[in-house]
Every structure is written in C-alpha cells, then in structure tokens.
C-alpha positions, 0 to 999 in steps of 0.5 A: 491509467488507461492512457499510461498503459497504451503508451507503455504497451505501444512503446511510445514516449510518455506524453510531456506534462503528464502526471498520474496520481495514486493513493493506497489502502482505501480508508474512508477519508480517501473517498470522503476527502481526497476524491472530492478535491480531485473531483473539484478539479476534474482530475482522476485519482487512482485508488489501490484498495486492500480488499480485506479492509473494504470487507471490514475483515481487518485493518492494516498491520502497521496501523495496528502496531501504532494503535497498540503502542498508542493505547498501551500503559506498559512502558517496557516489554520484550516482544517475541517477533514472528521471526523468533527475534526479540524486540524490546519496547522501551517507551521511557527512553524512546518516543512512540513514533520512533518505536513504531517505525523501528518495529514496523521495519523489523516486521517487514524483514521477517515472515508475515504468514501469521502476522495478524494472529501474532498481533492479536495474540502476542503484541496486543497481549504483551502491551496489555491492550484489548484487541478492538472488536471492530475497526477503530474509527480512525482506521475505518475503510471506505465502502464498496459502494464508495469504490463503485461511486469513484469509478462512476466519477472517472477515478480508477480503483484497483487491488492492493492485495487482501491483507497488505502483507508483504508478498516476498515474505509469504509462501507461494500459496499465500502469494496467490491468495493475496493476488488472485483473492484481491482481484476476485473481490474487486471484480465481484464488487466493481463489476469489471476485471482490474488489470493494475496492481500495487505491491504492499509497501513497494520496496524492491525487496517486498516482491519477487519474480514469483509475484510478478509471474503470478500477476501476469498469469492472473491477467494484470498488465501493470504493477506499481512499486514505491521506488522514487523515479519517473515512469519511462518508455521501456520500463518493466510494466510490473515494476513501475516506480512512484514518487511518494507525496512530499511533505512540502510544496517545494519538493512536490514542484521539483517532482512534477516539473521533472527537476528530479530528472535533472538532479539524477543526471547531475548525480550521474 
C-alpha cells in the first residue's frame, strides 16, 4: 500500500507486474484463513475493517438481511422499508437468494440513518425471527488482537467505517461519525494513524464529494471504491478502483495479466 501511494503521490507510472490485494469487513476467517494463505507466500494482504464489527457492537446489515430470511418460517410478508416503500417478501414464489439480493438493492437506494434499528424492529419482527443477542458464529469478527497481529506480520489494516452504512445516504453528522469514528478506533487499537480508506459497497453512487472532502480533512491519503478497473497514474486518489475477485480462475488470470485493459481498448 505504501508503494502504491508513493507512485501516485510522485506522479510515477505504477510499476509493471504489480498487484495489490484487499479484503473488506474483518470477519474471523479473514484472519484465520485468508491471511495464513498470504503468509505462506510472503505476500501482503490489505484489510479494510468495520470497526463496529471488531468492537462486536454490530454485524453488517446486508448479512443481517440474509440471516433473517434464512431463519424465517414466514413465507410471505409486506415489509415497510426505511424509505417508506413496501417490499413484498414471497419465498413461495422466489428463492431466498434472489429475495435477499433484491432487498439489499432496495435498502442501498434508501436512507440508512436508522437502518440497524429498522432491521431489529421492523424486519426481524415481520419475519418472526428473534434478533440474536450476540453476533452469530458464521458472522463473528476477527479481534483487535488479530488485527494487530496482521500488522506485525506485514499486512495492512485500515478503516472501512464504523457500521458499513452507505455514506451517500447519511447526514453530514453521520458521515463524519462513520469516517472519523472508524479512524479514531483503528488508531486507538492499532497504535498508528491509518491513511487509507474503503467506501462501503463502493459504487460511484455510494459516496459523494462531501465524503471525499471529509476524508481529506481527516488526514486520509487514498480511498478505494469497487469500480472494476486498473489503478493508473493520474487517478483521483480518493476514487481508486478495484476488481472484485472472480469466481473462476480464467477471469482472475485475465485481470492480473491486464487482459482486461486490452478488452477495454477493443471496446473503445
């Protein structure tokens, strides 16, 4: 990560055959499994962690949606969304996976200021699912001790907001709490001031100019979204793209061998 920043800051071309790997959120298997694989090959992995997750105050809202649908005995229900719209759940006519995807997209498009309270009061209640008293085992986080261990082993650890709510849906006060609050917690636990950030979900619509200015004022040097593209000299350091890890090896090889860049030129 430091090498990438040095190239961007000095306006130099990114060295050839360079790959930077990142992983978001901070679940236990990111430390217990993924990091060990990268350790084996001596390659750094950069972790963007939800500080509220590592503090065990919450688990990501999109995972809560999937959990409630999976454990519900209710097959049909009309859900009042935070936006005021109605979302109809019909698990008799549509798969759980498709319902979860559609609901997550609907929630991404609306206000998220009270999202976690809405999940507990409205969503879990309508589906007849008891809200867990602690984070379910499948969604448990790594610990801050794990995060410190990652840094000691040469990996990067950086903030990914406090609660993973989409910044563009929040008020100015909430934006600041998500950005500066996650920076403060990471600094307290890791013993340094992180200067790199990743936007929750990371689509262009998920953050705005106000968020980028807040990052600048807080002292961040770079921020990553999830636009599938290569990092190049001259890009806005607060809008650096990333490819999502493909599900098959052929697509992965196309990305790391820059064949996607050739395809871009052909499409152009």
